[in-house]
PyMOL CGO cylinders between C-alpha atoms (Angstrom):
from pymol import cmd
from pymol.cgo import CYLINDER

trace = [
    CYLINDER, -10.61, -1.14, 29.47, -10.30, 0.64, 26.13, 0.3, 1, 1, 1, 1, 1, 1,
    CYLINDER, -10.30, 0.64, 26.13, -13.81, 2.12, 25.81, 0.3, 1, 1, 1, 1, 1, 1,
    CYLINDER, -13.81, 2.12, 25.81, -13.66, 5.80, 24.85, 0.3, 1, 1, 1, 1, 1, 1,
    CYLINDER, -13.66, 5.80, 24.85, -10.03, 5.70, 23.74, 0.3, 1, 1, 1, 1, 1, 1,
    CYLINDER, -10.03, 5.70, 23.74, -8.90, 6.73, 20.27, 0.3, 1, 1, 1, 1, 1, 1,
    CYLINDER, -8.90, 6.73, 20.27, -6.22, 4.94, 18.28, 0.3, 1, 1, 1, 1, 1, 1,
    CYLINDER, -6.22, 4.94, 18.28, -4.26, 5.99, 15.19, 0.3, 1, 1, 1, 1, 1, 1,
    CYLINDER, -4.26, 5.99, 15.19, -3.56, 2.95, 13.06, 0.3, 1, 1, 1, 1, 1, 1,
    CYLINDER, -3.56, 2.95, 13.06, 0.08, 2.50, 12.07, 0.3, 1, 1, 1, 1, 1, 1,
    CYLINDER, 0.08, 2.50, 12.07, -0.72, -0.31, 9.63, 0.3, 1, 1, 1, 1, 1, 1,
    CYLINDER, -0.72, -0.31, 9.63, -3.79, -1.10, 7.61, 0.3, 1, 1, 1, 1, 1, 1,
    CYLINDER, -3.79, -1.10, 7.61, -6.25, -3.19, 9.57, 0.3, 1, 1, 1, 1, 1, 1,
    CYLINDER, -6.25, -3.19, 9.57, -9.10, -5.49, 8.57, 0.3, 1, 1, 1, 1, 1, 1,
    CYLINDER, -9.10, -5.49, 8.57, -12.44, -4.83, 10.27, 0.3, 1, 1, 1, 1, 1, 1,
    CYLINDER, -12.44, -4.83, 10.27, -15.93, -6.33, 9.99, 0.3, 1, 1, 1, 1, 1, 1,
    CYLINDER, -15.93, -6.33, 9.99, -19.17, -4.37, 9.84, 0.3, 1, 1, 1, 1, 1, 1,
    CYLINDER, -19.17, -4.37, 9.84, -22.75, -4.74, 8.66, 0.3, 1, 1, 1, 1, 1, 1,
    CYLINDER, -22.75, -4.74, 8.66, -24.33, -3.55, 5.45, 0.3, 1, 1, 1, 1, 1, 1,
    CYLINDER, -24.33, -3.55, 5.45, -27.72, -1.85, 5.32, 0.3, 1, 1, 1, 1, 1, 1,
    CYLINDER, -27.72, -1.85, 5.32, -29.24, -5.28, 4.64, 0.3, 1, 1, 1, 1, 1, 1,
    CYLINDER, -29.24, -5.28, 4.64, -27.63, -6.79, 7.75, 0.3, 1, 1, 1, 1, 1, 1,
    CYLINDER, -27.63, -6.79, 7.75, -24.97, -8.82, 5.94, 0.3, 1, 1, 1, 1, 1, 1,
    CYLINDER, -24.97, -8.82, 5.94, -21.44, -8.91, 7.30, 0.3, 1, 1, 1, 1, 1, 1,
    CYLINDER, -21.44, -8.91, 7.30, -18.98, -6.89, 5.24, 0.3, 1, 1, 1, 1, 1, 1,
    CYLINDER, -18.98, -6.89, 5.24, -15.24, -6.48, 5.58, 0.3, 1, 1, 1, 1, 1, 1,
    CYLINDER, -15.24, -6.48, 5.58, -13.30, -3.27, 5.20, 0.3, 1, 1, 1, 1, 1, 1,
    CYLINDER, -13.30, -3.27, 5.20, -9.67, -2.31, 5.43, 0.3, 1, 1, 1, 1, 1, 1,
    CYLINDER, -9.67, -2.31, 5.43, -8.86, 0.81, 7.39, 0.3, 1, 1, 1, 1, 1, 1,
    CYLINDER, -8.86, 0.81, 7.39, -5.73, 2.47, 6.07, 0.3, 1, 1, 1, 1, 1, 1,
    CYLINDER, -5.73, 2.47, 6.07, -2.69, 3.38, 8.13, 0.3, 1, 1, 1, 1, 1, 1,
    CYLINDER, -2.69, 3.38, 8.13, -3.01, 6.86, 9.59, 0.3, 1, 1, 1, 1, 1, 1,
    CYLINDER, -3.01, 6.86, 9.59, -6.76, 6.66, 10.16, 0.3, 1, 1, 1, 1, 1, 1,
    CYLINDER, -6.76, 6.66, 10.16, -8.19, 7.19, 13.64, 0.3, 1, 1, 1, 1, 1, 1,
    CYLINDER, -8.19, 7.19, 13.64, -10.78, 4.95, 15.28, 0.3, 1, 1, 1, 1, 1, 1,
    CYLINDER, -10.78, 4.95, 15.28, -12.62, 5.36, 18.57, 0.3, 1, 1, 1, 1, 1, 1,
    CYLINDER, -12.62, 5.36, 18.57, -13.35, 2.35, 20.78, 0.3, 1, 1, 1, 1, 1, 1,
    CYLINDER, -13.35, 2.35, 20.78, -17.02, 2.27, 21.80, 0.3, 1, 1, 1, 1, 1, 1,
    CYLINDER, -17.02, 2.27, 21.80, -17.22, -1.08, 23.64, 0.3, 1, 1, 1, 1, 1, 1,
    CYLINDER, -17.22, -1.08, 23.64, -15.03, -3.40, 25.63, 0.3, 1, 1, 1, 1, 1, 1,
    CYLINDER, -15.03, -3.40, 25.63, -13.89, -6.67, 24.08, 0.3, 1, 1, 1, 1, 1, 1,
    CYLINDER, -13.89, -6.67, 24.08, -16.34, -9.55, 24.09, 0.3, 1, 1, 1, 1, 1, 1,
    CYLINDER, -16.34, -9.55, 24.09, -15.43, -13.13, 25.00, 0.3, 1, 1, 1, 1, 1, 1,
    CYLINDER, -15.43, -13.13, 25.00, -13.90, -13.59, 21.52, 0.3, 1, 1, 1, 1, 1, 1,
    CYLINDER, -13.90, -13.59, 21.52, -11.62, -10.56, 21.86, 0.3, 1, 1, 1, 1, 1, 1,
    CYLINDER, -11.62, -10.56, 21.86, -13.68, -8.40, 19.47, 0.3, 1, 1, 1, 1, 1, 1,
    CYLINDER, -13.68, -8.40, 19.47, -14.49, -4.82, 20.29, 0.3, 1, 1, 1, 1, 1, 1,
    CYLINDER, -14.49, -4.82, 20.29, -16.54, -2.16, 18.54, 0.3, 1, 1, 1, 1, 1, 1,
    CYLINDER, -16.54, -2.16, 18.54, -14.86, 0.84, 16.98, 0.3, 1, 1, 1, 1, 1, 1,
    CYLINDER, -14.86, 0.84, 16.98, -16.30, 3.88, 15.27, 0.3, 1, 1, 1, 1, 1, 1,
    CYLINDER, -16.30, 3.88, 15.27, -14.67, 4.93, 11.99, 0.3, 1, 1, 1, 1, 1, 1,
    CYLINDER, -14.67, 4.93, 11.99, -16.07, 7.46, 9.53, 0.3, 1, 1, 1, 1, 1, 1,
    CYLINDER, -16.07, 7.46, 9.53, -19.39, 7.38, 11.36, 0.3, 1, 1, 1, 1, 1, 1,
    CYLINDER, -19.39, 7.38, 11.36, -19.80, 3.60, 11.02, 0.3, 1, 1, 1, 1, 1, 1,
    CYLINDER, -19.80, 3.60, 11.02, -19.52, 0.85, 13.58, 0.3, 1, 1, 1, 1, 1, 1,
    CYLINDER, -19.52, 0.85, 13.58, -17.04, -1.98, 12.99, 0.3, 1, 1, 1, 1, 1, 1,
    CYLINDER, -17.04, -1.98, 12.99, -15.65, -4.95, 14.92, 0.3, 1, 1, 1, 1, 1, 1,
    CYLINDER, -15.65, -4.95, 14.92, -11.92, -5.42, 15.29, 0.3, 1, 1, 1, 1, 1, 1,
    CYLINDER, -11.92, -5.42, 15.29, -9.87, -7.79, 17.39, 0.3, 1, 1, 1, 1, 1, 1,
    CYLINDER, -9.87, -7.79, 17.39, -8.45, -6.06, 20.46, 0.3, 1, 1, 1, 1, 1, 1,
    CYLINDER, -8.45, -6.06, 20.46, -5.05, -7.64, 19.85, 0.3, 1, 1, 1, 1, 1, 1,
    CYLINDER, -5.05, -7.64, 19.85, -4.98, -6.24, 16.29, 0.3, 1, 1, 1, 1, 1, 1,
    CYLINDER, -4.98, -6.24, 16.29, -5.87, -2.75, 17.49, 0.3, 1, 1, 1, 1, 1, 1,
    CYLINDER, -5.87, -2.75, 17.49, -3.16, -2.79, 20.15, 0.3, 1, 1, 1, 1, 1, 1,
    CYLINDER, -3.16, -2.79, 20.15, -0.53, -4.26, 17.79, 0.3, 1, 1, 1, 1, 1, 1,
    CYLINDER, -0.53, -4.26, 17.79, -1.33, -2.05, 14.80, 0.3, 1, 1, 1, 1, 1, 1,
    CYLINDER, -1.33, -2.05, 14.80, -2.33, 1.20, 16.46, 0.3, 1, 1, 1, 1, 1, 1,
    CYLINDER, -2.33, 1.20, 16.46, -1.10, 3.76, 18.90, 0.3, 1, 1, 1, 1, 1, 1,
    CYLINDER, -1.10, 3.76, 18.90, -3.27, 5.12, 21.66, 0.3, 1, 1, 1, 1, 1, 1,
    CYLINDER, -3.27, 5.12, 21.66, -3.86, 8.84, 21.30, 0.3, 1, 1, 1, 1, 1, 1,
    CYLINDER, -3.86, 8.84, 21.30, -3.78, 11.15, 24.33, 0.3, 1, 1, 1, 1, 1, 1,
    CYLINDER, -3.78, 11.15, 24.33, -7.13, 11.83, 25.96, 0.3, 1, 1, 1, 1, 1, 1,
    CYLINDER, -7.13, 11.83, 25.96, -7.95, 15.39, 24.86, 0.3, 1, 1, 1, 1, 1, 1,
    CYLINDER, -7.95, 15.39, 24.86, -10.40, 15.91, 27.74, 0.3, 1, 1, 1, 1, 1, 1,
    CYLINDER, -10.40, 15.91, 27.74, -7.58, 15.47, 30.27, 0.3, 1, 1, 1, 1, 1, 1,
    CYLINDER, -7.58, 15.47, 30.27, -5.41, 18.01, 28.47, 0.3, 1, 1, 1, 1, 1, 1,
    CYLINDER, -5.41, 18.01, 28.47, -7.98, 20.71, 29.20, 0.3, 1, 1, 1, 1, 1, 1,
    CYLINDER, -7.98, 20.71, 29.20, -8.79, 19.88, 32.76, 0.3, 1, 1, 1, 1, 1, 1,
]
cmd.load_cgo(trace, "trace")
């Protein structure tokens, strides 16, 4: 379960989102950027991530292969 975890991308990664008109759009998130997982993977292996205040879909396998899980900051304080 990855929900709530943050990942720093080590390589650029293709994601899919929606435009204001509801059309699917693709974006490339650059290496070094941080995304937060906001849902578990669906039956196709896609999960939702939040990046720059926008919601995108990314394959779980891509996120795990191209990113590194960041430490949970809430555990560091408690």
